[in-house]
C-alpha positions as CSV (number, residue, x, y, z in Angstrom):
1,X,33.4,93.0,90.7
2,X,31.7,89.8,90.2
3,X,30.7,88.4,87.1
4,X,27.0,88.7,88.0
5,X,27.5,92.4,88.8
6,X,29.0,92.9,85.5
7,X,26.5,91.0,83.5
8,X,23.7,93.2,85.4
9,X,25.4,96.6,84.2
10,X,24.2,96.2,80.6
11,X,20.6,95.5,81.7
12,X,20.8,98.3,84.3
13,X,22.5,101.1,82.4
14,X,22.1,100.3,78.7
15,X,18.7,101.8,78.2
16,X,19.3,104.9,80.2
17,X,22.5,105.5,78.4
18,X,21.0,105.2,74.9
19,X,17.8,107.4,75.9
20,X,19.7,110.0,77.9
21,X,23.4,109.8,76.5
22,X,24.6,109.6,80.2
23,X,24.4,107.5,83.2
24,X,25.9,107.1,86.6
25,X,27.2,103.7,87.6
26,X,25.8,102.3,90.9
27,X,27.6,102.9,94.3
28,X,28.9,99.2,94.2
29,X,31.1,100.3,91.2
30,X,32.7,103.4,92.8
31,X,36.3,103.5,93.5
32,X,37.6,104.6,96.9
33,X,38.2,108.4,96.6
34,X,41.4,108.0,98.7
35,X,42.8,105.8,96.0
36,X,42.0,108.2,93.3
37,X,43.6,110.9,95.2
38,X,46.5,109.0,95.8
39,X,47.1,108.2,92.0
40,X,46.6,111.9,91.4
41,X,49.0,113.0,93.8
42,X,51.7,110.6,92.5
43,X,51.5,112.2,88.9
44,X,51.4,115.9,90.2
45,X,54.3,115.4,92.4
46,X,56.2,112.7,90.8
47,X,58.4,114.9,88.9
48,X,60.1,113.1,86.0
49,X,59.1,109.7,87.5
50,X,56.2,109.3,85.3
51,X,55.9,110.9,81.5
52,X,52.9,113.2,81.9
53,X,51.9,116.1,79.5
54,X,51.3,119.2,81.6
55,X,49.0,122.3,81.0
56,X,49.1,125.4,82.8
57,X,46.7,128.3,83.1
58,X,47.0,131.7,84.5
59,X,44.4,132.1,87.3
60,X,43.3,134.9,89.4
61,X,43.6,134.3,93.2
62,X,43.0,136.3,96.4
63,X,46.2,136.5,98.6
64,X,46.5,138.9,101.5
65,X,43.4,140.9,100.3
66,X,44.8,141.5,96.9
67,X,43.8,139.6,93.6
68,X,47.0,138.3,91.9
69,X,47.8,136.2,88.8
70,X,49.5,132.9,89.0
71,X,50.6,130.3,86.6
72,X,49.0,127.1,87.8
73,X,48.9,123.4,86.8
74,X,45.6,122.7,85.6
75,X,45.4,119.5,83.5
76,X,47.4,116.2,82.9
77,X,47.4,114.1,79.8
78,X,49.1,111.2,78.3
79,X,50.0,109.3,81.6
80,X,48.2,106.1,81.7
81,X,50.8,103.9,79.9
82,X,53.6,105.1,82.1
83,X,52.1,104.8,85.6
84,X,51.2,101.2,86.6
85,X,48.2,102.3,88.9
86,X,46.6,104.3,86.2
87,X,47.2,101.8,83.5
88,X,45.7,98.9,85.7
89,X,42.8,101.1,86.4
90,X,42.0,102.4,83.0
91,X,42.9,99.4,80.7
92,X,41.6,97.1,83.3
93,X,38.7,97.8,85.7
94,X,37.2,100.9,84.0
95,X,37.5,99.3,80.7
96,X,35.7,96.3,81.9
97,X,32.7,97.9,83.5
98,X,32.3,100.5,80.6
99,X,32.4,97.6,78.1
100,X,29.8,95.7,80.3
101,X,27.5,98.6,80.5
102,X,27.6,99.3,76.8
103,X,27.4,95.8,75.6
104,X,30.6,95.9,73.4
105,X,34.3,95.7,74.1
106,X,35.9,99.1,74.4
107,X,39.5,100.4,74.6
108,X,41.0,103.6,75.8
109,X,41.7,106.3,73.3
110,X,42.7,109.2,75.5
111,X,42.9,110.4,79.0
112,X,42.7,113.9,80.7
113,X,42.8,114.8,84.4
114,X,41.4,118.0,85.2
115,X,42.7,119.6,88.4
116,X,40.6,122.7,88.5
117,X,42.0,124.6,91.2
118,X,40.3,127.3,93.0
119,X,39.7,130.1,90.6
120,X,40.2,127.7,87.7
121,X,37.9,128.3,84.6
122,X,35.1,126.4,83.3
123,X,34.5,124.9,79.7
124,X,32.2,126.4,77.2
125,X,29.5,124.2,75.9
126,X,30.9,121.7,73.4
127,X,30.7,118.3,71.9
128,X,33.4,115.7,72.2
129,X,33.3,113.7,69.2
130,X,34.0,116.2,66.4
131,X,37.3,117.1,68.3
132,X,38.2,113.3,68.9
133,X,38.0,112.8,65.3
134,X,40.4,115.7,64.2
135,X,43.6,113.9,65.2
136,X,43.3,110.6,62.9
137,X,40.4,111.7,60.7
138,X,38.4,108.8,58.8
139,X,41.5,106.5,59.6
140,X,40.9,106.6,63.3
141,X,37.8,105.5,65.5
142,X,34.6,107.4,65.1
143,X,32.4,106.2,67.9
144,X,33.3,107.6,71.5
145,X,32.2,107.6,75.1
146,X,33.8,109.3,78.0
147,X,34.1,107.9,81.5
148,X,34.3,110.5,84.3
149,X,35.6,109.3,87.7
150,X,35.4,112.1,90.3
151,X,38.4,112.7,92.6
152,X,37.1,115.2,94.7
153,X,33.3,115.8,95.6
154,X,31.9,117.8,92.6
155,X,29.5,120.6,93.4
156,X,27.7,123.4,91.8
157,X,30.1,125.8,93.5
158,X,33.2,124.2,92.4
159,X,32.2,123.7,88.9
160,X,30.8,120.3,88.3
161,X,30.1,118.8,85.1
162,X,26.8,120.0,83.6
163,X,25.3,117.8,80.8
164,X,22.4,118.2,78.4
165,X,20.5,114.9,78.5
166,X,18.8,113.4,75.5
167,X,19.0,110.7,72.7
168,X,22.1,112.6,71.0
169,X,23.8,111.0,67.9
170,X,25.5,112.1,65.0
171,X,22.1,112.1,63.1
172,X,20.8,114.2,66.0
173,X,23.5,116.5,67.3
174,X,23.9,120.3,67.8
175,X,25.2,122.7,65.5
176,X,28.8,123.4,66.2
177,X,31.3,126.2,65.2
178,X,33.7,125.4,62.5
179,X,37.2,125.4,63.8
180,X,40.0,127.9,62.6
181,X,41.9,126.5,59.7
182,X,45.3,125.7,61.1
183,X,44.4,127.0,64.3
184,X,45.6,126.0,67.8
185,X,44.4,122.3,68.2
186,X,43.7,123.1,72.0
187,X,41.8,126.3,71.4
188,X,40.5,128.0,68.1
189,X,41.4,125.0,66.0
190,X,39.5,122.7,68.2
191,X,36.3,121.4,66.7
192,X,32.9,120.8,68.6
193,X,32.1,124.2,70.3
194,X,28.5,125.0,70.3
195,X,27.3,128.5,69.3
196,X,26.3,130.6,72.2
197,X,22.6,131.1,70.7
198,X,22.3,127.4,70.3
199,X,23.7,126.6,74.0
200,X,21.0,128.9,75.3
201,X,18.3,126.8,74.0
202,X,19.6,123.7,75.8
203,X,18.9,122.6,79.4
204,X,22.0,121.5,81.3
205,X,21.8,119.5,84.4
206,X,24.4,119.4,87.0
207,X,26.2,116.1,87.4
208,X,27.0,116.3,91.2
209,X,29.2,113.4,92.4
210,X,31.0,112.1,95.6
211,X,34.7,111.4,95.0
212,X,35.1,107.9,93.4
213,X,31.8,107.9,91.8
214,X,31.8,107.1,88.0
215,X,29.6,108.2,85.1
216,X,29.8,107.6,81.4
217,X,28.4,110.1,78.6
218,X,28.6,109.7,74.8
219,X,30.5,111.8,72.4
220,X,27.5,113.7,71.0
221,X,26.2,115.0,74.5
222,X,26.4,118.6,74.9
223,X,28.3,119.4,78.2
224,X,29.9,122.3,80.0
225,X,31.1,123.4,83.4
226,X,31.5,126.6,85.2
227,X,34.5,128.1,87.1
228,X,35.4,126.9,90.5
229,X,34.5,129.5,92.9
230,X,35.3,127.3,95.9
231,X,38.5,127.6,98.0
232,X,39.5,124.0,97.0
233,X,40.3,122.1,93.9
234,X,37.7,119.9,92.0
235,X,39.7,117.2,90.3
236,X,38.3,114.7,87.8
237,X,39.6,112.3,85.4
238,X,38.0,111.9,81.9
239,X,38.8,108.8,80.0
240,X,37.7,108.4,76.5
241,X,36.9,104.8,75.3
242,X,36.1,103.7,71.6
243,X,34.8,100.2,70.4
244,X,37.7,97.7,70.1
245,X,36.2,96.8,66.7
246,X,37.1,100.4,65.4
247,X,40.9,99.9,66.4
248,X,43.2,100.7,69.1
249,X,44.8,104.1,68.7
250,X,45.8,105.4,72.0
251,X,49.5,105.7,71.1
252,X,48.7,107.0,67.7
253,X,46.4,109.7,68.9
254,X,49.1,111.2,71.3
255,X,51.8,110.9,68.7
256,X,49.5,112.8,66.1
257,X,48.4,115.4,69.0
258,X,52.0,116.3,69.7
259,X,52.7,116.7,66.0
260,X,49.8,119.1,65.7
261,X,50.7,121.0,68.8
262,X,54.4,121.3,67.5
263,X,53.3,122.5,64.2
264,X,51.1,125.2,65.9
265,X,54.0,126.2,68.3
266,X,56.3,126.7,65.4
267,X,53.7,128.6,63.6
268,X,53.6,131.3,66.5
269,X,57.4,131.2,67.0
270,X,57.5,129.0,70.1
271,X,59.5,125.8,69.9
272,X,58.0,122.8,71.8
273,X,61.1,122.2,73.8
274,X,61.3,125.9,74.8
275,X,57.5,125.7,76.1
276,X,58.3,122.6,78.2
277,X,61.2,124.1,79.7
278,X,59.3,127.2,80.6
279,X,56.5,125.1,82.0
280,X,58.7,123.1,84.2
281,X,60.6,126.3,85.4
282,X,57.2,127.6,86.7
283,X,56.4,124.4,88.3
284,X,59.7,124.1,90.0
285,X,59.4,127.6,91.3
286,X,55.9,126.7,92.6
287,X,57.1,123.6,94.4
288,X,60.0,125.6,95.9
289,X,57.7,127.7,97.9
290,X,56.3,124.6,99.8
291,X,57.8,124.4,103.2
292,X,59.9,121.5,103.8
293,X,59.0,119.0,106.8
């Protein structure tokens, strides 16, 4: 993008972001959907070429007229620094445009690529900031925004992001459920869940997008998504940034999360290495079912 376009982003988007806590970048900022899909396929099918933290989910699918359960890869994390293409995109282009739009230099804190296959579940209403502060506490960054880049078209049917617009901040935030003490950092021990009775009072707008479109929302904006009831995946990458003035903690975040996850696995009698081996076994079994060309 030219410097003129970059300088215009703050004027065009800053007020909307402050008033609504979410905004869409203009079409000229979008990334070709083919490029996003290629980067995604390289991670999914790259095997040990790139370091990637993988999450699996048991989903129900219809096969030959019967509903069966299948363990499926649903989320990728911690991949930006080992993949040159993702690194250039997230530390380069996307960091530049979100910094321009928000009027302050931002740095990447964490990344998550949701694959959301057909039958994949949605996310319950939640806020991001409370959970993002858990890993590093007051020693880490306190202010966050999340950049979403659609990989596939996101629709009502395939479980697009739904967000409650408003002037959300730490001083004006929803009530959240207190996480379980020493709970699973990716489930009950995760902070930021909105109580059901509180969520029912909120109006969530669907953020339908075309592949390659970019949106940004702040860490206090309530959001959720529904299950994917379409026959196709709804992939999107969510990149959390914090102001550079609050420090660069990308590596420390993942080191700390790995520690918390290992502590949880040990607590329930499942060693982290054992879990990885089991997940890799399921993935290799799934890959083996694909016909060779």
